[in-house]
Biopython code that builds the backbone (N, CA, C, O; Angstrom):
import numpy as np
from Bio.PDB.StructureBuilder import StructureBuilder

atoms = [
    (1, "UNK", "N", (81.140, -74.169, -25.305)),
    (1, "UNK", "CA", (80.049, -73.494, -26.134)),
    (1, "UNK", "C", (80.862, -73.422, -27.600)),
    (1, "UNK", "O", (80.307, -72.726, -28.451)),
    (2, "UNK", "N", (81.786, -73.898, -27.879)),
    (2, "UNK", "CA", (82.678, -73.701, -29.115)),
    (2, "UNK", "C", (82.254, -74.706, -30.095)),
    (2, "UNK", "O", (83.123, -74.742, -30.965)),
    (3, "UNK", "N", (81.353, -75.504, -30.339)),
    (3, "UNK", "CA", (81.227, -76.381, -31.490)),
    (3, "UNK", "C", (80.859, -75.509, -32.857)),
    (3, "UNK", "O", (79.975, -74.671, -32.674)),
    (4, "UNK", "N", (81.327, -75.573, -34.004)),
    (4, "UNK", "CA", (81.212, -74.468, -34.931)),
    (4, "UNK", "C", (80.481, -75.609, -35.868)),
    (4, "UNK", "O", (81.040, -76.582, -36.374)),
    (5, "UNK", "N", (79.248, -75.287, -35.960)),
    (5, "UNK", "CA", (78.378, -75.778, -37.371)),
    (5, "UNK", "C", (78.536, -75.142, -38.744)),
    (5, "UNK", "O", (78.184, -73.962, -38.744)),
    (6, "UNK", "N", (78.854, -75.479, -39.600)),
    (6, "UNK", "CA", (79.124, -75.078, -41.137)),
    (6, "UNK", "C", (77.553, -75.349, -41.889)),
    (6, "UNK", "O", (77.228, -76.294, -42.609)),
    (7, "UNK", "N", (76.746, -74.198, -41.455)),
    (7, "UNK", "CA", (75.574, -74.397, -41.997)),
    (7, "UNK", "C", (75.580, -74.271, -43.331)),
    (7, "UNK", "O", (74.454, -74.473, -43.786)),
    (8, "UNK", "N", (76.585, -73.956, -44.349)),
    (8, "UNK", "CA", (76.594, -74.189, -45.975)),
    (8, "UNK", "C", (76.266, -75.422, -46.159)),
    (8, "UNK", "O", (75.314, -75.678, -46.896)),
    (9, "UNK", "N", (76.828, -76.213, -45.666)),
    (9, "UNK", "CA", (76.730, -77.814, -45.963)),
    (9, "UNK", "C", (75.968, -78.513, -44.906)),
    (9, "UNK", "O", (76.227, -79.710, -44.778)),
    (10, "UNK", "N", (75.068, -77.990, -44.115)),
    (10, "UNK", "CA", (74.808, -78.864, -42.876)),
    (10, "UNK", "C", (73.413, -79.820, -43.531)),
    (10, "UNK", "O", (73.143, -80.973, -43.193)),
    (11, "UNK", "N", (72.700, -79.029, -44.481)),
    (11, "UNK", "CA", (71.299, -79.925, -44.595)),
    (11, "UNK", "C", (71.956, -80.986, -45.471)),
    (11, "UNK", "O", (71.420, -82.058, -45.190)),
    (12, "UNK", "N", (72.888, -81.149, -46.412)),
    (12, "UNK", "CA", (73.454, -82.188, -47.245)),
    (12, "UNK", "C", (73.890, -83.116, -46.618)),
    (12, "UNK", "O", (73.620, -84.278, -46.920)),
    (13, "UNK", "N", (74.867, -82.696, -45.337)),
    (13, "UNK", "CA", (75.556, -83.420, -44.489)),
    (13, "UNK", "C", (74.108, -84.295, -43.618)),
    (13, "UNK", "O", (73.814, -85.483, -43.760)),
    (14, "UNK", "N", (73.627, -83.606, -43.021)),
    (14, "UNK", "CA", (72.386, -84.457, -42.095)),
    (14, "UNK", "C", (71.799, -85.253, -43.040)),
    (14, "UNK", "O", (71.707, -86.455, -42.788)),
    (15, "UNK", "N", (71.302, -84.745, -44.279)),
    (15, "UNK", "CA", (70.337, -85.896, -45.122)),
    (15, "UNK", "C", (71.352, -87.040, -45.515)),
    (15, "UNK", "O", (70.840, -88.158, -45.571)),
    (16, "UNK", "N", (72.713, -86.958, -45.798)),
    (16, "UNK", "CA", (73.530, -87.874, -46.290)),
    (16, "UNK", "C", (73.630, -88.713, -44.659)),
    (16, "UNK", "O", (73.421, -89.925, -44.607)),
    (17, "UNK", "N", (73.942, -87.970, -43.486)),
    (17, "UNK", "CA", (74.291, -88.967, -42.711)),
    (17, "UNK", "C", (72.734, -89.615, -42.103)),
    (17, "UNK", "O", (72.753, -90.650, -41.438)),
    (18, "UNK", "N", (71.617, -89.008, -42.359)),
    (18, "UNK", "CA", (70.608, -89.728, -42.158)),
    (18, "UNK", "C", (70.332, -90.908, -43.055)),
    (18, "UNK", "O", (69.883, -91.958, -42.596)),
    (19, "UNK", "N", (70.592, -90.742, -44.289)),
    (19, "UNK", "CA", (70.404, -91.907, -45.427)),
    (19, "UNK", "C", (71.656, -93.231, -45.229)),
    (19, "UNK", "O", (71.390, -94.388, -45.551)),
    (20, "UNK", "N", (72.896, -92.862, -44.706)),
    (20, "UNK", "CA", (74.046, -93.627, -44.753)),
    (20, "UNK", "C", (73.921, -94.139, -43.294)),
    (20, "UNK", "O", (74.643, -95.099, -43.023)),
    (21, "UNK", "N", (72.899, -93.520, -42.034)),
    (21, "UNK", "CA", (73.216, -94.052, -40.678)),
    (21, "UNK", "C", (74.577, -93.493, -40.068)),
    (21, "UNK", "O", (75.085, -94.116, -39.136)),
    (22, "UNK", "N", (74.994, -92.704, -40.403)),
    (22, "UNK", "CA", (76.311, -92.111, -39.811)),
    (22, "UNK", "C", (76.119, -90.825, -38.801)),
    (22, "UNK", "O", (75.115, -90.112, -38.775)),
    (23, "UNK", "N", (77.146, -90.693, -38.076)),
    (23, "UNK", "CA", (77.024, -89.812, -37.214)),
    (23, "UNK", "C", (77.270, -88.219, -37.697)),
    (23, "UNK", "O", (78.404, -88.049, -38.145)),
    (24, "UNK", "N", (76.543, -87.196, -37.689)),
    (24, "UNK", "CA", (76.813, -86.046, -38.424)),
    (24, "UNK", "C", (77.797, -85.289, -37.754)),
    (24, "UNK", "O", (78.258, -84.269, -38.268)),
    (25, "UNK", "N", (78.225, -85.779, -36.442)),
    (25, "UNK", "CA", (79.147, -84.993, -35.498)),
    (25, "UNK", "C", (80.451, -85.522, -36.133)),
    (25, "UNK", "O", (81.451, -85.072, -35.573)),
    (26, "UNK", "N", (80.644, -86.188, -36.944)),
    (26, "UNK", "CA", (82.115, -86.520, -37.111)),
    (26, "UNK", "C", (82.802, -85.559, -38.447)),
    (26, "UNK", "O", (83.939, -85.698, -38.899)),
    (27, "UNK", "N", (81.855, -84.658, -38.869)),
    (27, "UNK", "CA", (82.275, -83.776, -39.782)),
    (27, "UNK", "C", (83.179, -82.514, -39.320)),
    (27, "UNK", "O", (82.814, -81.894, -38.322)),
    (28, "UNK", "N", (84.080, -82.204, -39.855)),
    (28, "UNK", "CA", (85.095, -81.433, -38.849)),
    (28, "UNK", "C", (85.750, -80.399, -40.432)),
    (28, "UNK", "O", (85.966, -80.746, -41.593)),
    (29, "UNK", "N", (85.866, -79.225, -39.798)),
    (29, "UNK", "CA", (86.325, -78.106, -40.594)),
    (29, "UNK", "C", (87.622, -77.942, -40.701)),
    (29, "UNK", "O", (88.207, -78.246, -39.662)),
    (30, "UNK", "N", (88.554, -77.443, -41.873)),
    (30, "UNK", "CA", (89.797, -76.958, -41.604)),
    (30, "UNK", "C", (90.046, -76.469, -40.687)),
    (30, "UNK", "O", (89.033, -76.146, -40.067)),
    (31, "UNK", "N", (91.368, -76.094, -39.996)),
    (31, "UNK", "CA", (91.605, -75.209, -38.681)),
    (31, "UNK", "C", (91.586, -73.873, -39.099)),
    (31, "UNK", "O", (91.196, -73.045, -38.275)),
    (32, "UNK", "N", (92.022, -73.390, -40.520)),
    (32, "UNK", "CA", (91.935, -72.308, -40.483)),
    (32, "UNK", "C", (90.340, -71.335, -40.579)),
    (32, "UNK", "O", (90.024, -70.169, -40.343)),
    (33, "UNK", "N", (89.701, -72.453, -41.011)),
    (33, "UNK", "CA", (88.245, -71.913, -40.957)),
    (33, "UNK", "C", (87.661, -71.733, -39.487)),
    (33, "UNK", "O", (87.006, -70.774, -39.078)),
    (34, "UNK", "N", (88.134, -73.132, -38.623)),
    (34, "UNK", "CA", (87.397, -72.965, -37.220)),
    (34, "UNK", "C", (87.964, -71.730, -36.559)),
    (34, "UNK", "O", (87.261, -71.171, -35.717)),
    (35, "UNK", "N", (89.205, -71.223, -36.859)),
    (35, "UNK", "CA", (89.979, -70.443, -36.267)),
    (35, "UNK", "C", (89.177, -68.669, -36.896)),
    (35, "UNK", "O", (89.151, -67.620, -36.251)),
    (36, "UNK", "N", (88.823, -68.831, -37.811)),
    (36, "UNK", "CA", (88.536, -67.581, -38.670)),
    (36, "UNK", "C", (86.548, -67.472, -37.807)),
    (36, "UNK", "O", (85.950, -66.439, -37.507)),
    (37, "UNK", "N", (86.191, -68.524, -37.696)),
    (37, "UNK", "CA", (84.683, -68.633, -37.556)),
    (37, "UNK", "C", (84.666, -68.437, -35.575)),
    (37, "UNK", "O", (83.654, -67.989, -35.037)),
    (38, "UNK", "N", (85.597, -68.741, -34.946)),
    (38, "UNK", "CA", (85.889, -68.320, -33.473)),
    (38, "UNK", "C", (86.221, -67.076, -33.384)),
    (38, "UNK", "O", (85.649, -66.419, -32.515)),
    (39, "UNK", "N", (86.923, -66.611, -33.986)),
    (39, "UNK", "CA", (87.070, -64.909, -33.989)),
    (39, "UNK", "C", (86.065, -64.064, -34.394)),
    (39, "UNK", "O", (86.000, -62.870, -34.101)),
    (40, "UNK", "N", (85.203, -64.740, -35.134)),
    (40, "UNK", "CA", (84.129, -63.812, -35.954)),
    (40, "UNK", "C", (82.944, -63.995, -34.719)),
    (40, "UNK", "O", (82.164, -63.075, -34.471)),
    (41, "UNK", "N", (82.913, -65.277, -33.992)),
    (41, "UNK", "CA", (82.002, -65.395, -32.925)),
    (41, "UNK", "C", (82.463, -64.699, -31.914)),
    (41, "UNK", "O", (81.697, -63.834, -31.488)),
    (42, "UNK", "N", (83.513, -64.814, -31.385)),
    (42, "UNK", "CA", (83.963, -64.244, -29.961)),
    (42, "UNK", "C", (84.093, -62.565, -30.291)),
    (42, "UNK", "O", (84.032, -61.871, -29.276)),
    (43, "UNK", "N", (84.269, -61.810, -31.613)),
    (43, "UNK", "CA", (83.869, -60.690, -31.860)),
    (43, "UNK", "C", (82.722, -60.017, -31.587)),
    (43, "UNK", "O", (82.571, -59.017, -30.886)),
    (44, "UNK", "N", (81.782, -60.763, -32.308)),
    (44, "UNK", "CA", (80.463, -60.569, -32.262)),
    (44, "UNK", "C", (79.814, -60.860, -30.622)),
    (44, "UNK", "O", (78.728, -60.385, -30.291)),
    (45, "UNK", "N", (80.457, -61.501, -29.908)),
    (45, "UNK", "CA", (79.993, -61.914, -28.179)),
    (45, "UNK", "C", (80.683, -60.570, -27.986)),
    (45, "UNK", "O", (79.821, -59.795, -27.572)),
    (46, "UNK", "N", (81.770, -59.995, -28.093)),
    (46, "UNK", "CA", (82.249, -58.942, -27.390)),
    (46, "UNK", "C", (81.394, -57.184, -27.528)),
    (46, "UNK", "O", (81.279, -56.168, -26.843)),
    (47, "UNK", "N", (80.951, -57.717, -28.899)),
    (47, "UNK", "CA", (80.434, -56.268, -28.901)),
    (47, "UNK", "C", (78.663, -56.682, -28.574)),
    (47, "UNK", "O", (77.964, -55.671, -28.507)),
    (48, "UNK", "N", (78.085, -57.702, -28.420)),
    (48, "UNK", "CA", (77.053, -57.696, -27.683)),
    (48, "UNK", "C", (76.865, -57.415, -26.237)),
    (48, "UNK", "O", (75.866, -56.978, -25.665)),
    (49, "UNK", "N", (78.421, -57.870, -25.598)),
    (49, "UNK", "CA", (78.582, -57.468, -24.082)),
    (49, "UNK", "C", (78.851, -56.058, -24.059)),
    (49, "UNK", "O", (78.662, -55.503, -22.976)),
    (50, "UNK", "N", (79.238, -55.381, -24.991)),
    (50, "UNK", "CA", (79.690, -53.862, -24.720)),
    (50, "UNK", "C", (78.425, -53.178, -24.692)),
    (50, "UNK", "O", (78.241, -52.311, -23.837)),
    (51, "UNK", "N", (77.439, -53.496, -25.613)),
    (51, "UNK", "CA", (76.008, -53.379, -25.983)),
    (51, "UNK", "C", (75.282, -53.431, -24.877)),
    (51, "UNK", "O", (74.502, -52.482, -24.803)),
    (52, "UNK", "N", (75.221, -54.422, -23.690)),
    (52, "UNK", "CA", (74.718, -55.088, -22.919)),
    (52, "UNK", "C", (74.930, -54.134, -21.761)),
    (52, "UNK", "O", (74.005, -53.735, -21.055)),
    (53, "UNK", "N", (76.292, -53.765, -21.595)),
    (53, "UNK", "CA", (77.051, -53.067, -20.802)),
    (53, "UNK", "C", (76.424, -51.189, -20.713)),
    (53, "UNK", "O", (75.911, -50.465, -19.859)),
    (54, "UNK", "N", (76.783, -51.093, -21.896)),
    (54, "UNK", "CA", (76.269, -49.679, -22.379)),
    (54, "UNK", "C", (74.607, -49.431, -21.948)),
    (54, "UNK", "O", (74.358, -48.521, -21.157)),
    (55, "UNK", "N", (73.768, -50.065, -22.363)),
    (55, "UNK", "CA", (72.523, -49.948, -22.052)),
    (55, "UNK", "C", (71.442, -50.534, -20.938)),
    (55, "UNK", "O", (70.224, -50.395, -20.832)),
    (56, "UNK", "N", (72.566, -51.348, -20.051)),
    (56, "UNK", "CA", (72.302, -52.038, -18.956)),
    (56, "UNK", "C", (70.994, -52.992, -19.082)),
    (56, "UNK", "O", (70.308, -53.365, -18.131)),
    (57, "UNK", "N", (70.815, -53.267, -20.263)),
    (57, "UNK", "CA", (69.733, -54.330, -20.573)),
    (57, "UNK", "C", (69.800, -55.663, -21.172)),
    (57, "UNK", "O", (69.263, -55.999, -22.228)),
    (58, "UNK", "N", (70.445, -56.322, -20.467)),
    (58, "UNK", "CA", (70.735, -57.644, -21.156)),
    (58, "UNK", "C", (69.610, -58.634, -21.936)),
    (58, "UNK", "O", (69.769, -59.493, -22.804)),
    (59, "UNK", "N", (68.622, -58.229, -21.371)),
    (59, "UNK", "CA", (67.225, -59.189, -22.170)),
    (59, "UNK", "C", (67.189, -58.579, -23.367)),
    (59, "UNK", "O", (67.203, -59.335, -24.338)),
    (60, "UNK", "N", (67.138, -57.159, -23.616)),
    (60, "UNK", "CA", (66.800, -56.537, -24.871)),
    (60, "UNK", "C", (67.701, -56.805, -25.764)),
    (60, "UNK", "O", (67.467, -57.066, -26.944)),
    (61, "UNK", "N", (69.032, -56.739, -25.113)),
    (61, "UNK", "CA", (69.926, -56.868, -26.165)),
    (61, "UNK", "C", (69.693, -58.923, -26.761)),
    (61, "UNK", "O", (69.644, -59.500, -27.848)),
    (62, "UNK", "N", (69.624, -59.307, -25.438)),
    (62, "UNK", "CA", (69.151, -60.548, -26.243)),
    (62, "UNK", "C", (68.324, -60.929, -27.187)),
    (62, "UNK", "O", (68.548, -61.527, -28.240)),
    (63, "UNK", "N", (67.211, -60.480, -26.660)),
    (63, "UNK", "CA", (66.078, -60.562, -27.741)),
    (63, "UNK", "C", (66.345, -60.086, -28.876)),
    (63, "UNK", "O", (65.668, -60.602, -29.765)),
    (64, "UNK", "N", (67.168, -59.188, -29.265)),
    (64, "UNK", "CA", (67.214, -58.205, -30.441)),
    (64, "UNK", "C", (68.272, -59.130, -31.212)),
    (64, "UNK", "O", (68.078, -59.396, -32.398)),
    (65, "UNK", "N", (69.577, -59.696, -30.414)),
    (65, "UNK", "CA", (70.490, -60.573, -30.997)),
    (65, "UNK", "C", (69.518, -61.996, -31.497)),
    (65, "UNK", "O", (69.693, -62.405, -32.645)),
    (66, "UNK", "N", (68.690, -62.583, -30.756)),
    (66, "UNK", "CA", (68.062, -63.946, -31.067)),
    (66, "UNK", "C", (67.202, -63.695, -32.346)),
    (66, "UNK", "O", (67.101, -64.430, -33.329)),
    (67, "UNK", "N", (66.546, -62.369, -32.089)),
    (67, "UNK", "CA", (65.510, -62.385, -33.147)),
    (67, "UNK", "C", (66.204, -62.198, -34.575)),
    (67, "UNK", "O", (65.762, -62.834, -35.532)),
    (68, "UNK", "N", (67.309, -61.312, -34.727)),
    (68, "UNK", "CA", (67.958, -61.081, -35.833)),
    (68, "UNK", "C", (68.608, -62.423, -36.457)),
    (68, "UNK", "O", (68.590, -62.629, -37.670)),
    (69, "UNK", "N", (69.264, -63.446, -35.397)),
    (69, "UNK", "CA", (69.803, -64.634, -35.858)),
    (69, "UNK", "C", (68.510, -65.602, -36.128)),
    (69, "UNK", "O", (68.744, -66.414, -37.023)),
    (70, "UNK", "N", (67.580, -65.673, -35.726)),
    (70, "UNK", "CA", (66.476, -66.814, -36.020)),
    (70, "UNK", "C", (66.145, -66.330, -37.559)),
    (70, "UNK", "O", (66.182, -67.197, -38.432)),
    (71, "UNK", "N", (65.829, -65.000, -37.915)),
    (71, "UNK", "CA", (65.135, -64.878, -38.864)),
    (71, "UNK", "C", (66.357, -64.954, -39.745)),
    (71, "UNK", "O", (66.032, -65.629, -40.721)),
    (72, "UNK", "N", (67.703, -64.544, -39.856)),
    (72, "UNK", "CA", (68.673, -64.561, -40.865)),
    (72, "UNK", "C", (68.711, -66.231, -41.166)),
    (72, "UNK", "O", (68.314, -66.640, -42.257)),
    (73, "UNK", "N", (69.178, -67.106, -40.204)),
    (73, "UNK", "CA", (69.087, -68.644, -40.335)),
    (73, "UNK", "C", (68.010, -68.877, -41.045)),
    (73, "UNK", "O", (68.230, -69.227, -42.204)),
    (74, "UNK", "N", (66.533, -68.766, -40.604)),
    (74, "UNK", "CA", (65.678, -69.290, -41.141)),
    (74, "UNK", "C", (65.682, -69.112, -42.871)),
    (74, "UNK", "O", (65.492, -69.991, -43.712)),
    (75, "UNK", "N", (65.948, -67.759, -43.058)),
    (75, "UNK", "CA", (66.118, -67.230, -44.337)),
    (75, "UNK", "C", (67.095, -67.586, -45.339)),
    (75, "UNK", "O", (66.981, -67.305, -46.532)),
    (76, "UNK", "N", (68.391, -68.429, -44.637)),
    (76, "UNK", "CA", (69.248, -69.015, -45.504)),
    (76, "UNK", "C", (69.126, -70.231, -45.546)),
    (76, "UNK", "O", (69.298, -70.945, -46.533)),
    (77, "UNK", "N", (68.809, -70.564, -44.436)),
    (77, "UNK", "CA", (68.714, -72.585, -44.513)),
    (77, "UNK", "C", (67.265, -73.056, -43.817)),
    (77, "UNK", "O", (67.271, -74.122, -43.203)),
    (78, "UNK", "N", (66.321, -72.468, -43.880)),
    (78, "UNK", "CA", (65.026, -72.831, -43.455)),
    (78, "UNK", "C", (64.778, -73.218, -41.963)),
    (78, "UNK", "O", (65.559, -73.343, -41.021)),
    (79, "UNK", "N", (63.609, -73.343, -42.054)),
    (79, "UNK", "CA", (62.881, -73.429, -40.708)),
    (79, "UNK", "C", (63.553, -74.925, -39.490)),
    (79, "UNK", "O", (63.670, -74.898, -38.265)),
    (80, "UNK", "N", (63.825, -75.917, -40.348)),
    (80, "UNK", "CA", (64.229, -77.309, -39.845)),
    (80, "UNK", "C", (66.025, -76.979, -39.364)),
    (80, "UNK", "O", (66.266, -77.352, -38.216)),
    (81, "UNK", "N", (66.679, -76.633, -39.775)),
    (81, "UNK", "CA", (68.023, -76.262, -39.522)),
    (81, "UNK", "C", (68.231, -75.084, -38.552)),
    (81, "UNK", "O", (69.176, -75.035, -37.764)),
    (82, "UNK", "N", (67.349, -74.209, -38.659)),
    (82, "UNK", "CA", (67.388, -72.908, -37.727)),
    (82, "UNK", "C", (66.910, -73.450, -36.329)),
    (82, "UNK", "O", (67.553, -73.250, -35.299)),
    (83, "UNK", "N", (65.784, -74.120, -36.375)),
    (83, "UNK", "CA", (65.382, -74.681, -35.073)),
    (83, "UNK", "C", (66.478, -75.814, -34.363)),
    (83, "UNK", "O", (66.727, -75.960, -33.166)),
    (84, "UNK", "N", (66.958, -76.451, -35.378)),
    (84, "UNK", "CA", (68.176, -77.574, -34.882)),
    (84, "UNK", "C", (69.222, -76.803, -34.343)),
    (84, "UNK", "O", (69.729, -77.091, -33.259)),
    (85, "UNK", "N", (69.666, -75.619, -35.180)),
    (85, "UNK", "CA", (70.799, -74.778, -34.259)),
    (85, "UNK", "C", (70.512, -74.207, -33.142)),
    (85, "UNK", "O", (71.480, -74.078, -32.393)),
    (86, "UNK", "N", (69.340, -73.747, -32.694)),
    (86, "UNK", "CA", (68.801, -72.804, -31.549)),
    (86, "UNK", "C", (68.799, -74.201, -30.555)),
    (86, "UNK", "O", (69.567, -74.026, -29.610)),
    (87, "UNK", "N", (68.274, -75.257, -30.532)),
    (87, "UNK", "CA", (67.881, -76.163, -29.906)),
    (87, "UNK", "C", (69.356, -76.646, -29.488)),
    (87, "UNK", "O", (69.575, -77.022, -28.336)),
    (88, "UNK", "N", (70.496, -76.616, -30.608)),
    (88, "UNK", "CA", (71.734, -77.304, -30.020)),
    (88, "UNK", "C", (72.234, -76.316, -29.230)),
    (88, "UNK", "O", (72.904, -76.700, -28.272)),
    (89, "UNK", "N", (72.072, -75.022, -29.391)),
    (89, "UNK", "CA", (72.599, -73.835, -28.625)),
    (89, "UNK", "C", (72.176, -74.001, -27.155)),
    (89, "UNK", "O", (72.957, -73.939, -26.205)),
    (90, "UNK", "N", (70.924, -74.207, -27.079)),
    (90, "UNK", "CA", (70.173, -74.358, -25.859)),
    (90, "UNK", "C", (70.997, -75.573, -24.850)),
    (90, "UNK", "O", (71.565, -75.503, -23.760)),
    (91, "UNK", "N", (70.761, -76.581, -25.729)),
    (91, "UNK", "CA", (71.423, -77.909, -25.275)),
    (91, "UNK", "C", (72.639, -77.713, -24.781)),
    (91, "UNK", "O", (72.813, -78.111, -23.629)),
    (92, "UNK", "N", (73.813, -77.050, -25.505)),
    (92, "UNK", "CA", (75.175, -76.400, -24.844)),
    (92, "UNK", "C", (75.134, -75.835, -23.700)),
    (92, "UNK", "O", (75.867, -76.380, -22.875)),
    (93, "UNK", "N", (74.435, -74.763, -23.253)),
    (93, "UNK", "CA", (74.018, -74.052, -22.214)),
    (93, "UNK", "C", (73.555, -75.237, -21.025)),
    (93, "UNK", "O", (74.090, -75.370, -19.924)),
    (94, "UNK", "N", (72.647, -75.884, -21.462)),
    (94, "UNK", "CA", (72.076, -76.949, -20.199)),
    (94, "UNK", "C", (73.216, -77.484, -19.712)),
    (94, "UNK", "O", (73.459, -77.399, -18.509)),
    (95, "UNK", "N", (74.173, -78.183, -20.685)),
    (95, "UNK", "CA", (75.179, -79.030, -20.646)),
    (95, "UNK", "C", (76.197, -78.149, -19.704)),
    (95, "UNK", "O", (76.544, -78.588, -18.608)),
    (96, "UNK", "N", (76.612, -77.002, -20.148)),
    (96, "UNK", "CA", (77.347, -76.112, -19.214)),
    (96, "UNK", "C", (77.002, -75.838, -18.102)),
    (96, "UNK", "O", (77.927, -75.719, -17.298)),
    (97, "UNK", "N", (75.685, -75.638, -17.616)),
    (97, "UNK", "CA", (75.179, -75.089, -16.548)),
    (97, "UNK", "C", (75.113, -76.400, -15.550)),
    (97, "UNK", "O", (74.964, -76.174, -14.349)),
    (98, "UNK", "N", (75.206, -77.590, -15.948)),
    (98, "UNK", "CA", (75.022, -79.018, -14.950)),
    (98, "UNK", "C", (76.500, -78.960, -15.148)),
    (98, "UNK", "O", (76.799, -79.241, -13.987)),
    (99, "UNK", "N", (77.559, -78.818, -15.699)),
    (99, "UNK", "CA", (78.963, -78.780, -15.554)),
    (99, "UNK", "C", (79.803, -77.936, -14.558)),
    (99, "UNK", "O", (80.833, -78.154, -13.920)),
    (100, "UNK", "N", (78.983, -76.924, -14.675)),
    (100, "UNK", "CA", (79.262, -75.343, -13.752)),
    (100, "UNK", "C", (80.489, -74.783, -14.377)),
    (100, "UNK", "O", (81.579, -74.467, -13.901)),
    (101, "UNK", "N", (79.888, -74.743, -15.850)),
    (101, "UNK", "CA", (80.951, -74.150, -16.731)),
    (101, "UNK", "C", (80.500, -72.861, -17.294)),
    (101, "UNK", "O", (81.361, -72.132, -17.785)),
    (102, "UNK", "N", (79.174, -72.454, -17.289)),
    (102, "UNK", "CA", (78.494, -71.388, -17.899)),
    (102, "UNK", "C", (78.874, -69.970, -16.889)),
    (102, "UNK", "O", (78.413, -68.865, -17.177)),
]
sb = StructureBuilder()
sb.init_structure("model")
sb.init_model(0)
sb.init_chain("A")
sb.init_seg("    ")
for serial, (resi, resn, name, xyz) in enumerate(atoms, 1):
    if name == "N":
        sb.init_residue(resn, " ", resi, " ")
    sb.init_atom(name, np.array(xyz, "f"), 0.0, 1.0, " ", f" {name:<3s}", serial, name[0])
structure = sb.get_structure()
């Protein structure tokens, strides 16, 4: 579950890939940006795990975090990118579950 999507340029890349017929998955970030984003992701996940343990309510924490993420991504990037992001997240979990990595 460690695929990083740079949403700042996502719309332009997706549009360009569609127009050029290229695969959007070929875009890579510089290693230091990947490390920064991975550290941020891991930190947020640790905080959410701590809140879940403290309140013993993983569903409420998940809904709260998901709501925040959905609203923020929608406002920053629009509906299509937000929906695509969440679809990719769900697909990643499904693949991990199929491979027993989850």
